[in-house]
Each structure stands twice: as structure tokens, then as C-alpha cells.
C-alpha positions, 0 to 999 in steps of 0.5 A: 412822371413828368412835371411842368417847370414849376417851383414847389410850394414846399420841399422836404416836408417830413410827415410822420403821420398820414394825417399830416400829409392830408393836412398839407394837401388840404392847405395847398388846395385851399388856395383857389388858384390851384386846380390840382396837386403834384406830389413827390413822396419818399419813404423807406423800410428795411427792404426797400426805398420808395419814390412815389409821384402823384397827380391829383385834382381837387376830387381824385387821384389822376395818376400814380407812379412808384419807383422801387429804388433798391430793386430799380423797378417802376410800377404803375397801375393797381399795384401802386395803390396797395404799395402807397397805402403801405408806405403812408404808414411810414415817415415820409419826405414830401415835395408838393406842387400846386397846379393851376388849370393849365398846368394840371391839364398839361400834366395829364397829357404829359403823363397819359400813359400813367393816367390810363392805368 
């Protein structure tokens, strides 16, 4: 997934529970200058290493791409949600980016293939 040239709000944040990730997202969106978020999430289990990128506005998930690093597969579409639900139960390393309205719209158009799935 493509991201505008912006600096992350926070990098390499370790979330051991999904509630920590939710709080991180809520805190970022509490800044009224942001219309959306871009997240990079890394997780692993015994079988695979996962690298997820998410694009969301204040209300919903707009695009999700998942890379399975060990098996070198790229996944988009419905299957990504099932895998995301699974990895949210693992410790996560997260980079979070706040997007203003223009950056959000640019990100949607830059990732239209993923947005449409």
C-alpha cells in the first residue's frame, strides 16, 4: 500500500493487547487536524510473520493489505479481515500516521485497487 510522504506520529509502539491498539488509534484521532489514519502493523506466530497496512477514516476501515512475509504472499480483500482478527490477539509492533483530509483522499486514490476490494 502506498503512503504519502509524511512522518509517523509514533513508531515501533508495542501493543500486547488489542485494547492498547484501539487506544492508540483513538488518541491519534482525537487530534482534530486528522481525518484518518494509516497504520503499519507487524505480528508473528510460529508459522508466519505478518505485515499489515490499514487505511481508515474516522468511521471505518477503507483499505487493508496484508503481507505474509515467510510465505511471500500478498493478500487483499475479505481474507485479510479474518487474518487481521487473528493477529490482533498477538503482540503487535505498530507505526501510526495521522492523515489530514487531503492526505487521506490522496491515499485512497493511490490505493484504489485495495480500496475496491
